C-alpha positions as CSV (number, residue, x, y, z in Angstrom):
1,M,81.2,108.6,148.0
2,A,83.7,107.0,150.4
3,D,84.1,104.0,148.1
4,V,87.3,102.3,147.0
5,V,87.0,101.3,143.4
6,I,89.3,99.5,141.0
7,V,88.8,100.3,137.3
8,T,90.7,98.0,135.0
9,G,91.9,99.3,131.7
10,A,91.5,102.8,132.9
11,S,94.2,104.7,131.1
12,S,91.9,105.8,128.3
13,G,88.4,105.4,126.9
14,I,85.5,104.2,129.0
15,G,87.8,103.2,131.9
16,A,89.4,106.7,132.1
17,A,86.0,108.4,131.9
18,T,84.7,106.1,134.7
19,A,87.7,106.9,136.9
20,R,87.2,110.6,136.5
21,L,83.5,110.4,137.3
22,L,84.2,108.4,140.4
23,G,86.8,111.0,141.4
24,A,84.2,113.7,141.1
25,A,82.0,111.7,143.5
26,G,84.9,111.5,146.0
27,A,85.9,107.9,145.6
28,S,89.3,106.4,146.0
29,V,90.1,105.1,142.6
30,V,92.7,102.6,141.4
31,V,93.6,103.3,137.8
32,N,94.7,100.0,136.3
33,Y,96.8,99.9,133.1
34,R,99.0,97.4,131.3
35,S,101.6,99.6,129.5
36,S,100.4,103.2,129.2
37,H,102.0,104.6,132.3
38,D,101.9,108.3,131.2
39,L,98.2,108.1,130.3
40,A,97.4,106.4,133.5
41,A,99.3,109.0,135.5
42,G,97.3,111.7,133.7
43,V,94.0,110.0,134.7
44,V,95.2,109.9,138.3
45,A,95.9,113.6,138.2
46,E,92.4,114.2,136.7
47,V,90.7,112.1,139.5
48,E,92.5,114.0,142.2
49,A,91.7,117.4,140.5
50,A,88.1,116.3,140.6
51,G,88.2,115.8,144.3
52,G,88.9,112.1,144.6
53,H,92.0,110.0,145.6
54,A,93.8,107.8,143.1
55,I,96.8,105.6,142.4
56,A,97.9,103.9,139.2
57,V,98.7,100.2,139.2
58,A,100.3,98.3,136.3
59,A,98.8,94.9,136.0
60,D,98.1,92.5,133.1
61,M,94.5,91.5,133.5
62,G,95.2,88.2,131.7
63,N,97.7,87.2,134.4
64,E,96.4,85.8,137.7
65,A,99.5,86.9,139.7
66,D,99.1,90.4,138.4
67,I,95.4,90.5,139.2
68,V,96.1,89.3,142.8
69,R,98.8,92.0,143.2
70,L,96.5,94.7,141.9
71,F,94.1,93.9,144.8
72,E,96.8,93.7,147.3
73,E,98.2,97.1,146.3
74,T,94.7,98.5,146.6
75,D,94.4,97.0,150.1
76,R,97.6,98.7,151.1
77,A,96.7,102.1,149.6
78,F,93.1,102.5,150.4
79,G,91.8,99.4,152.2
80,P,89.4,96.7,151.0
81,V,87.7,97.4,147.6
82,T,84.0,98.2,147.6
83,G,83.6,98.6,143.9
84,L,85.1,96.9,140.8
85,V,84.8,97.9,137.1
86,N,86.0,95.1,134.8
87,N,86.7,97.3,131.8
88,A,90.0,96.0,130.5
89,G,89.7,94.2,127.1
90,V,91.8,93.3,124.2
91,N,91.0,92.4,120.5
92,S,92.8,91.4,117.3
93,P,95.0,93.9,115.6
94,G,92.8,93.6,112.5
95,L,89.6,92.1,111.1
96,R,89.4,88.4,111.1
97,R,87.3,85.6,109.5
98,I,86.9,82.2,111.1
99,E,89.5,80.7,108.6
100,D,92.1,83.1,110.0
101,Y,91.8,82.6,113.7
102,T,94.7,81.2,115.6
103,F,94.6,79.3,118.9
104,K,97.1,81.7,120.6
105,E,95.3,84.8,119.6
106,T,92.0,83.4,120.8
107,M,93.5,82.3,124.1
108,D,95.0,85.7,124.6
109,L,91.6,87.3,124.2
110,L,90.0,84.8,126.5
111,A,92.7,85.4,129.2
112,V,92.0,89.1,129.5
113,N,88.3,89.4,128.5
114,T,86.9,86.3,130.2
115,A,89.2,84.6,132.7
116,G,90.6,87.9,133.9
117,V,87.1,89.2,134.6
118,L,86.3,86.0,136.6
119,I,89.4,86.1,138.6
120,A,89.1,89.8,139.3
121,C,85.5,89.2,140.5
122,R,86.8,86.4,142.7
123,E,89.3,88.7,144.4
124,A,86.7,91.5,144.8
125,I,84.2,89.1,146.3
126,R,86.7,87.7,148.8
127,R,87.0,91.2,150.2
128,M,83.4,92.5,149.8
129,S,81.4,89.4,150.9
130,T,79.7,89.8,154.3
131,K,80.3,86.1,154.7
132,H,84.0,86.9,154.8
133,G,83.8,89.9,157.0
134,G,83.3,92.4,154.3
135,T,80.7,95.2,154.1
136,G,79.3,94.4,150.6
137,G,80.0,96.1,147.3
138,S,79.2,96.4,143.6
139,I,80.8,95.0,140.5
140,V,80.2,96.2,137.0
141,N,81.5,94.2,134.0
142,V,81.8,95.8,130.6
143,S,80.5,93.7,127.8
144,S,79.9,94.6,124.2
145,I,77.3,94.7,121.5
146,G,79.2,91.9,120.0
147,A,77.7,89.6,122.6
148,L,74.4,90.1,120.8
149,T,75.5,90.3,117.2
150,G,78.2,87.5,117.2
151,G,80.8,89.8,115.5
152,A,80.5,88.0,112.1
153,G,83.1,89.2,109.6
154,R,84.9,91.1,112.3
155,F,85.7,89.5,115.6
156,I,83.8,86.4,116.5
157,H,86.3,85.4,119.1
158,Y,86.1,88.8,120.8
159,A,82.3,88.6,120.7
160,G,82.4,85.1,122.3
161,T,84.5,86.5,125.1
162,K,81.9,89.1,125.8
163,G,79.1,86.6,125.6
164,A,80.9,84.8,128.3
165,V,81.0,88.0,130.4
166,D,77.2,88.3,130.1
167,T,76.7,84.7,131.2
168,M,79.2,85.0,134.1
169,T,77.5,88.3,135.2
170,L,74.2,86.5,135.6
171,G,75.7,83.5,137.5
172,I,77.9,85.5,139.9
173,A,75.0,87.9,140.7
174,A,72.7,85.1,141.7
175,E,75.5,83.4,143.7
176,V,76.5,86.4,145.8
177,V,73.4,88.6,146.1
178,R,73.0,87.5,149.8
179,D,76.6,88.3,150.5
180,G,75.8,92.0,150.1
181,I,77.2,92.2,146.6
182,R,75.5,93.4,143.4
183,V,76.9,92.3,140.0
184,N,75.8,93.9,136.8
185,A,77.1,94.6,133.3
186,V,76.9,97.3,130.7
187,R,76.8,96.4,127.0
188,P,78.1,99.4,124.9
189,G,77.7,99.7,121.2
190,T,80.1,101.7,119.1
191,V,81.9,104.2,121.4
192,D,84.5,106.7,120.4
193,T,87.6,105.1,122.0
194,P,91.1,104.2,121.0
195,I,90.2,100.5,120.6
196,H,89.0,101.0,117.0
197,A,92.4,102.3,115.8
198,K,94.1,99.4,117.6
199,T,92.1,97.0,115.6
200,G,92.7,98.7,112.3
201,I,89.2,100.1,111.9
202,T,90.0,103.7,111.8
203,D,86.7,104.8,110.3
204,R,84.5,102.9,112.7
205,V,83.4,106.0,114.6
206,K,82.8,108.0,111.4
207,Q,80.7,105.1,110.0
208,A,78.5,105.2,113.0
209,L,77.1,108.4,111.5
210,V,75.2,106.4,108.9
211,D,74.9,102.9,110.3
212,T,73.5,103.4,113.7
213,P,69.9,104.5,114.6
214,L,71.2,107.3,116.8
215,G,73.4,108.6,114.0
216,R,76.6,108.8,116.0
217,A,78.9,106.8,118.1
218,G,78.6,107.0,121.9
219,R,80.9,109.0,124.1
220,P,83.0,107.3,126.9
221,E,81.4,109.6,129.4
222,E,77.9,108.3,128.5
223,V,78.9,104.8,129.3
224,A,80.7,105.9,132.4
225,E,77.5,107.5,133.7
226,S,75.8,104.1,133.5
227,I,78.6,102.3,135.2
228,V,78.8,104.7,138.1
229,W,75.0,104.6,138.6
230,L,75.2,100.8,138.8
231,L,78.0,101.0,141.3
232,S,76.0,103.4,143.5
233,D,73.3,102.8,146.1
234,K,70.9,104.4,143.7
235,A,70.8,101.1,141.9
236,S,70.3,99.1,145.1
237,L,67.6,96.8,143.6
238,V,69.6,96.2,140.4
239,T,71.7,93.0,140.2
240,G,72.0,90.4,137.5
241,A,71.2,93.1,134.9
242,I,72.8,93.7,131.6
243,L,72.2,97.3,130.5
244,N,72.4,98.1,126.8
245,V,74.2,101.5,126.4
246,M,74.1,101.7,122.6
247,G,71.5,104.1,121.3
248,A,69.3,101.4,119.8
249,Q,72.2,100.0,117.8
250,R,71.8,96.4,116.8
């Protein structure tokens, strides 16, 4: 794989697993992170040990200027991007009911999880599109089971941002399919990543043992396999798809 792929939110969890798998396929990977420099540097080392090339780039995916800079740094390091994984996401620091939502917190989630995804797609498409002199490419957006369930009693605002990701994936895919670009999404269920501790649900993975049909949480590597397949030419007929990667969880 001679691809150049940006993976946002790649210092841990699904993003890190995706970066490592891309490295094993020989890709040049841009490991995006917001604040976890040491973790991102570790992922870069793992990508290179697997046979790929990598750099780490700090950028807040809720800030347009940072997103633009992320792509510009990729241009300088590896050339135009051919793949994008919109994995970065934020949530509340604890469970919320609708009575407790604040405007600022909701807008912070929308900035990263929704607007940031759209702007990152914009920057990728400007470089990938055959109408703009590009050679095509593939984008995979990371959604959530919350887009299906609505997140009641937990994170309705987060679920809403992921529902928007699903809708944007469908629209963008239809708009750029003749520009040589495929756009898809994966929709993970409960996956064993650090996000649960950050939101105060420290027993979420353990609870999956009893409240999911599969009887366990997913592993980041399992979601990464789906993402890398969607990025690859093996999925050449797949665009505008939203793939549930959740072990029959509902």
